[in-house]
LUMTI-478521 format. One record per residue: residue number from 1; x, y, z of N, C-alpha, C in turn. Coordinates in nm, 3 decimals, padded with zeros to 5 digits. Layout:
# LUMTI-478521
> pos  neast  nnorth  nup  caeast  canorth  caup  ceast  cnorth  cup
> NUM  X  Y  Z  X  Y  Z  X  Y  Z .
...
***
This chain:
# LUMTI-478521
> pos  neast  nnorth  nup  caeast  canorth  caup  ceast  cnorth  cup
> 1  00.226  -03.400  -00.190  00.196  -03.308  -00.300  00.328  -03.254  -00.357 .
> 2  00.344  -03.258  -00.486  00.467  -03.212  -00.549  00.475  -03.061  -00.549 .
> 3  00.597  -03.011  -00.538  00.619  -02.868  -00.548  00.604  -02.824  -00.692 .
> 4  00.537  -02.712  -00.711  00.518  -02.662  -00.847  00.636  -02.574  -00.885 .
> 5  00.696  -02.607  -00.998  00.807  -02.526  -01.047  00.754  -02.395  -01.102 .
> 6  00.812  -02.284  -01.063  00.766  -02.156  -01.118  00.846  -02.122  -01.242 .
> 7  00.817  -02.007  -01.299  00.874  -01.971  -01.428  01.025  -01.949  -01.422 .
> 8  01.081  -01.932  -01.302  01.224  -01.908  -01.291  01.299  -02.028  -01.236 .
> 9  01.230  -02.141  -01.223  01.299  -02.263  -01.188  01.306  -02.296  -01.041 .
> 10  01.255  -02.213  -00.952  01.256  -02.242  -00.811  01.126  -02.308  -00.771 .
> 11  01.131  -02.407  -00.682  01.008  -02.472  -00.642  00.933  -02.388  -00.541 .
> 12  00.814  -02.437  -00.503  00.728  -02.359  -00.415  00.791  -02.330  -00.280 .
> 13  00.881  -02.418  -00.232  00.944  -02.396  -00.103  01.035  -02.274  -00.104 .
> 14  01.080  -02.232  -00.221  01.168  -02.116  -00.228  01.099  -01.991  -00.178 .
> 15  00.967  -01.989  -00.184  00.895  -01.872  -00.139  00.898  -01.861  00.013 .
> 16  00.921  -01.971  00.080  00.917  -01.970  00.225  01.045  -01.917  00.287 .
> 17  01.157  -01.933  00.219  01.287  -01.887  00.270  01.308  -01.931  00.413 .
> 18  01.281  -02.057  00.442  01.292  -02.119  00.574  01.188  -02.066  00.671 .
> 19  01.094  -01.983  00.621  00.987  -01.934  00.705  01.029  -01.829  00.806 .
> 20  01.148  -01.772  00.793  01.198  -01.681  00.896  01.203  -01.535  00.854 .
> 21  01.246  -01.507  00.733  01.272  -01.367  00.701  01.235  -01.331  00.558 .
> 22  01.185  -01.210  00.545  01.153  -01.153  00.415  01.183  -01.005  00.426 .
> 23  01.269  -00.953  00.337  01.319  -00.817  00.351  01.297  -00.735  00.224 .
> 24  01.267  -00.608  00.245  01.262  -00.511  00.137  01.399  -00.443  00.127 .
> 25  01.451  -00.435  00.005  01.580  -00.369  -00.018  01.563  -00.270  -00.132 .
> 26  01.653  -00.176  -00.143  01.645  -00.076  -00.249  01.731  -00.115  -00.370 .
> 27  01.828  -00.205  -00.349  01.919  -00.243  -00.458  01.845  -00.323  -00.565 .
> 28  01.901  -00.322  -00.686  01.848  -00.404  -00.794  01.876  -00.550  -00.763 .
> 29  01.785  -00.637  -00.805  01.797  -00.780  -00.778  01.809  -00.855  -00.910 .
> 30  01.907  -00.947  -00.917  01.927  -01.024  -01.039  02.012  -01.147  -01.011 .
> 31  02.008  -01.240  -01.105  02.079  -01.365  -01.088  02.228  -01.342  -01.067 .
> 32  02.285  -01.409  -00.967  02.427  -01.402  -00.940  02.473  -01.279  -00.864 .
> 33  02.381  -01.190  -00.833  02.419  -01.067  -00.763  02.438  -01.095  -00.613 .
> 34  02.510  -01.007  -00.548  02.525  -01.012  -00.403  02.503  -00.870  -00.350 .
> 35  02.461  -00.861  -00.226  02.440  -00.730  -00.167  02.469  -00.736  -00.018 .
> 36  02.501  -00.621  00.036  02.531  -00.610  00.178  02.419  -00.533  00.247 .
> 37  02.359  -00.594  00.348  02.250  -00.531  00.420  02.301  -00.419  00.510 .
> 38  02.213  -00.324  00.541  02.252  -00.219  00.634  02.255  -00.273  00.777 .
> 39  02.293  -00.187  00.869  02.311  -00.230  01.007  02.183  -00.284  01.068 .
> 40  02.071  -00.215  01.045  01.945  -00.256  01.106  01.898  -00.392  01.055 .
> 41  01.904  -00.413  00.924  01.859  -00.540  00.869  01.955  -00.653  00.905 .
> 42  02.084  -00.623  00.911  02.181  -00.725  00.953  02.156  -00.766  01.097 .
> 43  02.130  -00.668  01.183  02.099  -00.697  01.324  01.974  -00.783  01.334 .
> 44  01.874  -00.751  01.252  01.749  -00.826  01.255  01.772  -00.973  01.219 .
> 45  01.849  -00.998  01.114  01.873  -01.136  01.072  01.959  -01.212  01.173 .
> 46  02.070  -01.153  01.211  02.170  -01.225  01.289  02.139  -01.227  01.439 .
> 47  02.097  -01.113  01.494  02.076  -01.105  01.638  01.933  -01.140  01.680 .
> 48  01.836  -01.093  01.602  01.696  -01.116  01.640  01.649  -01.254  01.596 .
> 49  01.665  -01.285  01.467  01.621  -01.414  01.416  01.726  -01.524  01.435 .
> 50  01.847  -01.483  01.469  01.958  -01.576  01.494  01.983  -01.667  01.372 .
> 51  01.985  -01.604  01.255  02.015  -01.677  01.133  02.165  -01.672  01.106 .
> 52  02.214  -01.777  01.041  02.356  -01.785  01.015  02.387  -01.813  00.869 .
> 53  02.512  -01.832  00.840  02.557  -01.856  00.704  02.490  -01.981  00.647 .
> 54  02.449  -01.969  00.521  02.384  -02.079  00.452  02.234  -02.076  00.459 .
> 55  02.177  -02.000  00.553  02.031  -01.993  00.562  01.977  -01.897  00.457 .
> 56  01.851  -01.916  00.423  01.792  -01.843  00.311  01.688  -01.742  00.356 .
> 57  01.681  -01.633  00.281  01.581  -01.529  00.304  01.521  -01.492  00.170 .
> 58  01.411  -01.421  00.174  01.349  -01.368  00.053  01.370  -01.217  00.048 .
> 59  01.396  -01.166  -00.071  01.418  -01.024  -00.092  01.324  -00.972  -00.200 .
> 60  01.284  -00.846  -00.186  01.207  -00.779  -00.292  01.237  -00.631  -00.285 .
> 61  01.222  -00.563  -00.399  01.249  -00.419  -00.404  01.137  -00.341  -00.471 .
> 62  01.026  -00.407  -00.502  00.914  -00.339  -00.566  00.928  -00.326  -00.716 .
> 63  01.038  -00.381  -00.773  01.061  -00.368  -00.917  01.093  -00.501  -00.984 .
> 64  01.171  -00.584  -00.917  01.229  -00.702  -00.980  01.168  -00.834  -00.933 .
> 65  01.054  -00.829  -00.868  00.994  -00.951  -00.817  01.056  -00.992  -00.685 .
> 66  01.034  -01.117  -00.648  01.084  -01.169  -00.521  01.197  -01.268  -00.548 .
> 67  01.307  -01.255  -00.472  01.425  -01.338  -00.496  01.465  -01.413  -00.371 .
> 68  01.507  -01.538  -00.390  01.563  -01.617  -00.282  01.712  -01.586  -00.273 .
> 69  01.759  -01.567  -00.151  01.900  -01.536  -00.129  01.955  -01.621  -00.015 .
> 70  02.083  -01.642  -00.018  02.152  -01.719  00.086  02.246  -01.626  00.163 .
> 71  02.249  -01.644  00.294  02.341  -01.565  00.376  02.482  -01.617  00.354 .
> 72  02.565  -01.535  00.292  02.703  -01.575  00.265  02.795  -01.538  00.380 .
> 73  02.769  -01.422  00.443  02.849  -01.377  00.558  02.754  -01.320  00.662 .
> 74  02.745  -01.385  00.775  02.648  -01.347  00.878  02.709  -01.249  00.977 .
> 75  02.739  -01.129  00.930  02.794  -01.026  01.018  02.679  -00.947  01.082 .
> 76  02.698  -00.904  01.205  02.592  -00.834  01.277  02.567  -00.693  01.226 .
> 77  02.664  -00.634  01.156  02.649  -00.497  01.108  02.643  -00.486  00.956 .
> 78  02.691  -00.586  00.885  02.692  -00.579  00.738  02.681  -00.721  00.681 .
> 79  02.567  -00.779  00.697  02.542  -00.916  00.650  02.544  -00.919  00.497 .
> 80  02.611  -01.018  00.440  02.623  -01.029  00.295  02.533  -01.142  00.245 .
> 81  02.453  -01.111  00.143  02.361  -01.208  00.085  02.398  -01.233  -00.061 .
> 82  02.382  -01.357  -00.105  02.402  -01.393  -00.245  02.270  -01.442  -00.303 .
> 83  02.228  -01.382  -00.415  02.101  -01.417  -00.476  02.112  -01.549  -00.550 .
> 84  02.012  -01.635  -00.531  02.013  -01.767  -00.592  01.918  -01.776  -00.712 .
> 85  01.805  -01.711  -00.707  01.711  -01.718  -00.817  01.581  -01.649  -00.782 .
> 86  01.504  -01.617  -00.884  01.378  -01.547  -00.859  01.270  -01.646  -00.819 .
> 87  01.202  -01.616  -00.711  01.095  -01.701  -00.661  00.959  -01.659  -00.714 .
> 88  00.944  -01.531  -00.749  00.815  -01.482  -00.796  00.835  -01.359  -00.882 .
> 89  00.760  -01.351  -00.990  00.769  -01.235  -01.078  00.706  -01.113  -01.011 .
> 90  00.742  -00.996  -01.062  00.683  -00.873  -01.010  00.533  -00.871  -01.038 .
> 91  00.456  -00.829  -00.939  00.311  -00.822  -00.952  00.266  -00.679  -00.926 .
> 92  00.190  -00.620  -01.017  00.147  -00.480  -00.996  00.038  -00.471  -00.891 .
> 93  00.030  -00.354  -00.827  -00.078  -00.327  -00.734  -00.200  -00.278  -00.811 .
> 94  -00.320  -00.296  -00.756  -00.438  -00.235  -00.818  -00.417  -00.084  -00.828 .
> 95  -00.470  -00.023  -00.931  -00.448  00.120  -00.953  -00.548  00.202  -00.871 .
> 96  -00.541  00.183  -00.739  -00.631  00.253  -00.647  -00.546  00.335  -00.550 .
> 97  -00.573  00.463  -00.544  -00.504  00.552  -00.452  -00.589  00.576  -00.328 .
> 98  -00.525  00.595  -00.215  -00.595  00.635  -00.093  -00.553  00.776  -00.057 .
> 99  -00.649  00.867  -00.056  -00.628  01.003  -00.011  -00.705  01.018  00.120 .
> 100  -00.637  01.058  00.227  -00.704  01.061  00.356  -00.652  01.176  00.441 .
> 101  -00.741  01.228  00.526  -00.701  01.331  00.621  -00.626  01.266  00.736 .
> 102  -00.509  01.316  00.773  -00.428  01.253  00.878  -00.500  01.249  01.013 .
> 103  -00.467  01.147  01.091  -00.519  01.131  01.226  -00.400  01.120  01.321 .
> 104  -00.426  01.087  01.448  -00.317  01.076  01.545  -00.223  00.962  01.508 .
> 105  -00.101  00.967  01.565  00.009  00.885  01.517  -00.021  00.735  01.513 .
> 106  -00.074  00.681  01.621  -00.097  00.537  01.626  -00.196  00.494  01.519 .
> 107  -00.300  00.573  01.497  -00.399  00.539  01.396  -00.345  00.567  01.256 .
> 108  -00.251  00.659  01.246  -00.185  00.686  01.118  -00.103  00.565  01.076 .
> 109  -00.032  00.506  01.173  00.043  00.383  01.146  -00.051  00.274  01.096 .
> 110  -00.166  00.263  01.160  -00.265  00.162  01.123  -00.310  00.181  00.979 .
> 111  -00.338  00.304  00.940  -00.384  00.331  00.803  -00.277  00.291  00.702 .
> 112  -00.153  00.330  00.727  -00.045  00.298  00.634  -00.028  00.147  00.620 .
> 113  -00.033  00.076  00.732  -00.016  -00.070  00.729  -00.131  -00.138  00.657 .
> 114  -00.253  -00.104  00.694  -00.369  -00.173  00.639  -00.395  -00.134  00.493 .
> 115  -00.370  -00.008  00.458  -00.386  00.033  00.318  -00.288  -00.045  00.230 .
> 116  -00.167  -00.070  00.280  -00.070  -00.151  00.207  -00.122  -00.292  00.189 .
> 117  -00.173  -00.351  00.296  -00.226  -00.487  00.289  -00.344  -00.496  00.192 .
> 118  -00.423  -00.388  00.184  -00.540  -00.388  00.097  -00.504  -00.366  -00.050 .
> 119  -00.379  -00.327  -00.076  -00.334  -00.314  -00.214  -00.335  -00.174  -00.270 .
> 120  -00.343  -00.072  -00.186  -00.339  00.065  -00.237  -00.206  00.092  -00.306 .
> 121  -00.212  00.155  -00.423  -00.089  00.184  -00.497  -00.023  00.314  -00.452 .
> 122  -00.103  00.407  -00.400  -00.054  00.536  -00.352  -00.123  00.567  -00.220 .
> 123  -00.046  00.616  -00.124  -00.100  00.663  00.003  -00.068  00.811  00.013 .
> 124  -00.172  00.893  00.015  -00.155  01.038  00.008  -00.231  01.108  00.122 .
> 125  -00.162  01.160  00.223  -00.232  01.239  00.325  -00.276  01.373  00.265 .
> 126  -00.398  01.413  00.299  -00.450  01.541  00.250  -00.495  01.626  00.368 .
> 127  -00.466  01.753  00.360  -00.502  01.847  00.466  -00.632  01.916  00.426 .
> 128  -00.736  01.895  00.504  -00.865  01.957  00.479  -00.887  02.072  00.577 .
> 129  -00.999  02.140  00.563  -01.027  02.254  00.650  -01.042  02.212  00.796 .
> 130  -01.087  02.090  00.819  -01.111  02.043  00.956  -01.005  01.943  01.005 .
> 131  -00.898  01.930  00.931  -00.791  01.840  00.973  -00.721  01.897  01.096 .
> 132  -00.705  01.814  01.198  -00.640  01.856  01.322  -00.491  01.828  01.317 .
> 133  -00.453  01.707  01.272  -00.313  01.668  01.265  -00.255  01.713  01.132 .
> 134  -00.159  01.801  01.134  -00.101  01.853  01.010  00.049  01.827  00.998 .
> 135  00.115  01.788  01.108  00.259  01.761  01.104  00.280  01.610  01.097 .
> 136  00.336  01.565  00.985  00.354  01.423  00.962  00.500  01.390  00.939 .
> 137  00.538  01.266  00.972  00.670  01.215  00.938  00.653  01.116  00.823 .
> 138  00.686  01.163  00.703  00.665  01.080  00.584  00.745  00.951  00.591 .
> 139  00.865  00.957  00.650  00.948  00.837  00.659  00.883  00.731  00.749 .
> 140  00.806  00.776  00.848  00.737  00.680  00.935  00.626  00.609  00.857 .
> 141  00.551  00.684  00.777  00.448  00.623  00.693  00.509  00.522  00.598 .
> 142  00.622  00.560  00.536  00.688  00.470  00.442  00.738  00.345  00.513 .
> 143  00.792  00.360  00.633  00.842  00.245  00.709  00.729  00.149  00.742 .
> 144  00.612  00.203  00.776  00.497  00.117  00.805  00.450  00.043  00.681 .
> 145  00.452  00.110  00.567  00.413  00.045  00.443  00.509  -00.067  00.406 .
> 146  00.639  -00.042  00.423  00.740  -00.144  00.393  00.723  -00.264  00.485 .
> 147  00.705  -00.239  00.613  00.689  -00.349  00.709  00.567  -00.434  00.676 .
> 148  00.457  -00.369  00.638  00.337  -00.444  00.603  00.360  -00.528  00.478 .
> 149  00.431  -00.473  00.380  00.460  -00.548  00.257  00.549  -00.669  00.287 .
> 150  00.647  -00.651  00.375  00.735  -00.762  00.413  00.656  -00.874  00.479 .
> 151  00.567  -00.838  00.568  00.495  -00.937  00.647  00.384  -01.007  00.569 .
> 152  00.331  -00.939  00.469  00.213  -00.992  00.399  00.245  -01.053  00.262 .
> 153  00.372  -01.067  00.230  00.409  -01.134  00.107  00.391  -01.052  -00.019 .
> 154  00.382  -00.920  -00.006  00.370  -00.836  -00.125  00.505  -00.818  -00.191 .
> 155  00.506  -00.805  -00.324  00.631  -00.774  -00.394  00.634  -00.629  -00.439 .
> 156  00.528  -00.555  -00.409  00.522  -00.413  -00.441  00.490  -00.334  -00.314 .
> 157  00.541  -00.214  -00.306  00.517  -00.126  -00.193  00.450  00.001  -00.245 .
> 158  00.343  00.046  -00.181  00.277  00.167  -00.230  00.367  00.289  -00.222 .
> 159  00.343  00.383  -00.308  00.413  00.512  -00.303  00.350  00.597  -00.194 .
> 160  00.429  00.640  -00.099  00.380  00.728  00.007  00.418  00.871  -00.028 .
> 161  00.318  00.956  -00.044  00.342  01.093  -00.086  00.335  01.189  00.031 .
> 162  00.396  01.304  00.015  00.392  01.407  00.119  00.252  01.463  00.131 .
> 163  00.218  01.507  00.251  00.085  01.565  00.272  00.072  01.695  00.193 .
> 164  -00.049  01.721  00.151  -00.077  01.841  00.070  -00.221  01.883  00.093 .
> 165  -00.248  02.011  00.079  -00.384  02.061  00.096  -00.477  02.001  -00.009 .
> 166  -00.597  01.964  00.034  -00.694  01.906  -00.058  -00.722  02.001  -00.173 .
> 167  -00.736  02.128  -00.144  -00.767  02.225  -00.250  -00.658  02.228  -00.356 .
> 168  -00.532  02.217  -00.315  -00.421  02.217  -00.411  -00.421  02.091  -00.496 .
> 169  -00.448  01.977  -00.432  -00.452  01.850  -00.506  -00.560  01.853  -00.612 .
> 170  -00.677  01.902  -00.574  -00.789  01.905  -00.670  -00.765  02.006  -00.781 .
> 171  -00.698  02.116  -00.750  -00.675  02.219  -00.851  -00.589  02.169  -00.966 .
> 172  -00.498  02.075  -00.939  -00.409  02.024  -01.043  -00.438  01.878  -01.078 .
> 173  -00.556  01.829  -01.038  -00.589  01.687  -01.058  -00.587  01.648  -01.205 .
> 174  -00.642  01.730  -01.290  -00.648  01.696  -01.432  -00.511  01.684  -01.496 .
> 175  -00.412  01.753  -01.439  -00.277  01.745  -01.492  -00.199  01.630  -01.429 .
> 176  -00.216  01.607  -01.299  -00.137  01.505  -01.230  -00.202  01.367  -01.231 .
> 177  -00.334  01.362  -01.246  -00.404  01.233  -01.245  -00.516  01.231  -01.349 .
> 178  -00.483  01.256  -01.476  -00.586  01.263  -01.580  -00.662  01.131  -01.593 .
> 179  -00.793  01.141  -01.597  -00.876  01.022  -01.616  -00.901  00.941  -01.490 .
> 180  -00.848  00.984  -01.377  -00.864  00.909  -01.252  -00.989  00.959  -01.178 .
> 181  -01.081  00.869  -01.155  -01.206  00.901  -01.087  -01.183  00.909  -00.936 .
> 182  -01.245  01.008  -00.872  -01.237  01.023  -00.727  -01.367  00.974  -00.664 .
> 183  -01.356  00.882  -00.571  -01.471  00.837  -00.492  -01.455  00.895  -00.353 .
> 184  -01.537  00.996  -00.322  -01.520  01.057  -00.191  -01.630  01.011  -00.096 .
> 185  -01.585  00.972  00.022  -01.677  00.916  00.121  -01.747  01.031  00.194 .
> 186  -01.874  01.048  00.164  -01.951  01.161  00.214  -02.045  01.112  00.324 .
> 187  -02.023  01.162  00.445  -02.107  01.119  00.557  -02.253  01.161  00.540 .
> 188  -02.280  01.254  00.449  -02.418  01.297  00.424  -02.488  01.213  00.319 .
> 189  -02.412  01.123  00.255  -02.472  01.037  00.153  -02.551  00.926  00.223 .
> 190  -02.670  00.898  00.173  -02.755  00.798  00.236  -02.700  00.658  00.222 .
> 191  -02.725  00.570  00.321  -02.677  00.431  00.313  -02.739  00.358  00.194 .
> 192  -02.664  00.267  00.137  -02.714  00.191  00.023  -02.666  00.242  -00.110 .
> 193  -02.615  00.365  -00.110  -02.573  00.425  -00.237  -02.442  00.366  -00.287 .
> 194  -02.360  00.317  -00.197  -02.227  00.270  -00.236  -02.234  00.151  -00.330 .
> 195  -02.310  00.049  -00.294  -02.317  -00.070  -00.379  -02.368  -00.035  -00.517 .
> 196  -02.474  00.044  -00.525  -02.530  00.080  -00.655  -02.428  00.156  -00.739 .
> 197  -02.356  00.249  -00.676  -02.257  00.328  -00.749  -02.143  00.241  -00.800 .
> 198  -02.090  00.154  -00.714  -01.978  00.071  -00.753  -02.018  -00.032  -00.858 .
> 199  -02.135  -00.092  -00.842  -02.181  -00.190  -00.941  -02.208  -00.124  -01.076 .
> 200  -02.257  -00.001  -01.074  -02.278  00.071  -01.200  -02.144  00.097  -01.269 .
> 201  -02.044  00.138  -01.192  -01.912  00.161  -01.250  -01.854  00.032  -01.307 .
> 202  -01.875  -00.079  -01.236  -01.826  -00.207  -01.287  -01.894  -00.243  -01.418 .
> 203  -02.026  -00.219  -01.426  -02.100  -00.247  -01.549  -02.054  -00.159  -01.665 .
> 204  -02.001  -00.041  -01.632  -01.951  00.051  -01.734  -01.806  00.021  -01.774 .
> 205  -01.752  -00.089  -01.722  -01.616  -00.127  -01.758  -01.507  -00.060  -01.677 .
> 206  -01.540  -00.010  -01.558  -01.443  00.061  -01.476  -01.367  -00.031  -01.381 .
> 207  -01.392  -00.161  -01.384  -01.316  -00.250  -01.299  -01.169  -00.249  -01.343 .
> 208  -01.081  -00.221  -01.251  -00.939  -00.210  -01.284  -00.898  -00.074  -01.336 .
> 209  -00.992  00.018  -01.350  -00.960  00.153  -01.399  -00.896  00.235  -01.287 .
> 210  -00.824  00.342  -01.322  -00.762  00.426  -01.219  -00.867  00.491  -01.129 .
> 211  -00.849  00.475  -00.997  -00.943  00.530  -00.900  -00.868  00.593  -00.784 .
> 212  -00.934  00.685  -00.715  -00.883  00.740  -00.591  -00.995  00.742  -00.490 .
> 213  -00.969  00.691  -00.370  -01.066  00.693  -00.261  -01.027  00.806  -00.167 .
> 214  -01.121  00.895  -00.138  -01.095  01.014  -00.056  -01.171  01.004  00.076 .
> 215  -01.097  01.009  00.186  -01.154  01.002  00.320  -01.129  01.134  00.392 .
> 216  -01.233  01.189  00.451  -01.220  01.317  00.521  -01.174  01.300  00.665 .
> 217  -01.163  01.410  00.738  -01.119  01.407  00.878  -01.232  01.360  00.968 .
> 218  -01.201  01.342  01.096  -01.302  01.294  01.189  -01.418  01.392  01.202 .
> 219  -01.394  01.518  01.176  -01.503  01.616  01.179  -01.579  01.626  01.048 .
> 220  -01.539  01.549  00.950  -01.605  01.551  00.820  -01.557  01.664  00.731 .
> 221  -01.595  01.656  00.604  -01.563  01.764  00.511  -01.645  01.888  00.546 .
> 222  -01.588  02.003  00.520  -01.663  02.127  00.541  -01.767  02.141  00.430 .
> 223  -01.872  02.221  00.451  -01.971  02.243  00.345  -01.908  02.292  00.215 .
> 224  -01.807  02.377  00.226  -01.743  02.429  00.105  -01.667  02.319  00.031 .
> 225  -01.601  02.232  00.106  -01.528  02.121  00.042  -01.625  02.023  -00.022 .
> 226  -01.733  01.993  00.048  -01.831  01.900  -00.008  -01.893  01.957  -00.136 .
> 227  -01.921  02.085  -00.134  -01.977  02.148  -00.253  -01.875  02.146  -00.368 .
> 228  -01.749  02.173  -00.337  -01.643  02.172  -00.438  -01.630  02.033  -00.501 .
> 229  -01.637  01.930  -00.419  -01.624  01.793  -00.468  -01.744  01.752  -00.553 .
> 230  -01.863  01.788  -00.507  -01.984  01.748  -00.579  -01.996  01.816  -00.715 .
> 231  -01.932  01.927  -00.732  -01.939  01.999  -00.860  -01.843  01.942  -00.964 .
> 232  -01.753  01.855  -00.923  -01.654  01.801  -01.016  -01.715  01.688  -01.098 .
> 233  -01.683  01.685  -01.226  -01.735  01.581  -01.314  -01.661  01.448  -01.296 .
> 234  -01.543  01.454  -01.233  -01.464  01.332  -01.214  -01.475  01.277  -01.072 .
> 235  -01.578  01.319  -01.000  -01.593  01.281  -00.859  -01.733  01.227  -00.832 .
> 236  -01.738  01.116  -00.758  -01.865  01.057  -00.715  -01.862  01.040  -00.564 .
> 237  -01.974  01.064  -00.500  -01.982  01.045  -00.356  -02.036  00.907  -00.325 .
> 238  -01.981  00.845  -00.221  -02.029  00.714  -00.176  -02.051  00.720  -00.025 .
> 239  -02.129  00.627  00.024  -02.158  00.618  00.166  -02.087  00.498  00.225 .
> 240  -02.057  00.504  00.353  -02.001  00.390  00.424  -02.101  00.333  00.523 .
> 241  -02.229  00.351  00.493  -02.332  00.289  00.574  -02.390  00.382  00.681 .
> 242  -02.483  00.328  00.761  -02.556  00.411  00.857  -02.481  00.440  00.986 .
> 243  -02.368  00.375  01.009  -02.296  00.393  01.135  -02.178  00.489  01.118 .
> 244  -02.153  00.566  01.223  -02.040  00.659  01.221  -01.912  00.581  01.247 .
> 245  -01.814  00.600  01.161  -01.685  00.531  01.174  -01.574  00.630  01.208 .
> 246  -01.474  00.581  01.278  -01.353  00.660  01.292  -01.288  00.672  01.156 .
> 247  -01.208  00.777  01.140  -01.148  00.804  01.010  -01.061  00.689  00.962 .
> 248  -00.985  00.627  01.053  -00.899  00.517  01.011  -00.979  00.394  00.971 .
> 249  -01.090  00.369  01.042  -01.178  00.258  01.004  -01.243  00.284  00.869 .
> 250  -01.284  00.407  00.848  -01.350  00.444  00.722  -01.256  00.422  00.603 .
> 251  -01.128  00.453  00.620  -01.034  00.436  00.510  -01.025  00.291  00.467 .
> 252  -01.017  00.200  00.563  -01.003  00.059  00.530  -01.134  00.001  00.478 .
> 253  -01.246  00.044  00.536  -01.377  -00.002  00.488  -01.398  00.039  00.343 .
> 254  -01.361  00.162  00.310  -01.377  00.210  00.173  -01.290  00.132  00.076 .
> 255  -01.164  00.108  00.114  -01.075  00.031  00.027  -01.128  -00.111  00.007 .
> 256  -01.185  -00.169  00.111  -01.239  -00.305  00.100  -01.357  -00.308  00.002 .
> 257  -01.448  -00.212  00.015  -01.564  -00.209  -00.073  -01.523  -00.186  -00.218 .
> 258  -01.433  -00.091  -00.239  -01.389  -00.061  -00.376  -01.307  -00.176  -00.433 .
> 259  -01.221  -00.236  -00.351  -01.140  -00.347  -00.398  -01.223  -00.468  -00.437 .
> 260  -01.332  -00.491  -00.365  -01.417  -00.607  -00.394  -01.487  -00.591  -00.528 .
> 261  -01.538  -00.473  -00.557  -01.619  -00.453  -00.678  -01.536  -00.405  -00.797 .
> 262  -01.438  -00.318  -00.771  -01.365  -00.257  -00.883  -01.216  -00.291  -00.884 .
> 263  -01.168  -00.359  -00.781  -01.026  -00.391  -00.773  -00.996  -00.533  -00.823 .
> 264  -00.900  -00.600  -00.759  -00.857  -00.731  -00.804  -00.897  -00.844  -00.710 .
> 265  -00.999  -00.821  -00.631  -01.045  -00.925  -00.538  -01.121  -01.034  -00.612 .
***
């Protein structure tokens, strides 16, 4: 089978970068550019993967698409890469945000990783009245999102936002997210409502429209929060079925359902 030439002149094999490494970088990427990796990424390439001069890697920064690069200097602390050409154009993420009540650390890592894989454009921890975990390390969430994007071939990384009280987010929603519909997963909503709601929105032309999926804590939303959400004209409640889910499972299940009907699946 012949390799298909892409729009930038690199064949399909350029996407593989020898099948060993794919890295997220913050620097701008362009033809003829070179960049020096930091200590951690240099160690990963040279010491862990045992790559040397002349071998190729893929780079992306969330803005300029995916680029094939060659290792020009294989130093363990400051590896130098030279860009050869773009392997893939930048691809936008679906305009779906995930708002969720934080859980314990290991499950928090899971949410960040899987939400990235599912295509969430924004990951936003929200503090509700029944949220137990309130101290978060935003850099850890961001690191998990980056790692998931590297491993899953994404050229975009979701924006990870600092945690904020749900009441504060909703109070300024019309200013910060005008026109964005909130789908909040309500454990009191009867099973079967989700498909009907999502299919109705699709029929109304909402496929690809700005959305936010809201997941509550393991103890559920408080009566006051549920009442506040139900009174909003920009909010719809959906169910995740008849079974009780852990909060981290619920987040991914909701993203899957919304992505299938209203996203880019």
